N, C-alpha and C positions, 0 to 999 in steps of 0.2 A: 449176146452172151458169147464171149470169147474163151477159148480153151487152147492151151499149148499141148502138143502131143509129139513126143519123140518117135522117130521111125528110122528104119535102116534103109538107106538108099539102095535100090535094086541094081544099080550100076557099080558103084565104088564100094559099097558095104559100110560106109561111114554112118554113124548115127547123127541125124540132124533133127531139128524141130520144125513143126508146122504150126501155124497159128490158124485155128479153126473157128469159123463163125457158126455156132450151133443154132442161131436164131433163123438161119436161112433154109432150114429143112435139108432134104437130101440134095447133095451137090456132087458134081464131078468136075475137076479142073486140073490143069497142068501147072506145075511149079518147078522151077529149076533147082536142082540140088545145090546147096550153098558151098559144097566142097568141090564137086566135079563139073558143075554147071550143066548136067544132062537133064532132059525133061522127064519129070516123074509125074505119073497120073495119080491123083489123090481122089479116092471114091469114098465120100462121107455119107453114111446112112444114119438117120436119126429116127428115134421112136420114143417120143415123150422125153423122159429124162435120160434114157439110155442112148448111146451112140456107138458107132463102130467105124473105124478108118481102115481101108484097104489101100495098099500102095502097090503100084506096078510100073513096069517100063512102058514108055510110050509105044514101043514097037511090039508089044505083046498082043 
């Protein structure tokens, strides 16, 4: 089950989209911002049909 989610890059402030695979359960991974190419940590938490995405800098 794939979902797109916009988020604000913690480095450059631009809004970009992440493609999330909700079928994999809780996940944490790093994805480069498509604007500034800096590493953004995506922390996906799933709970049944509900899910939450937190975004942070790699150096936090």
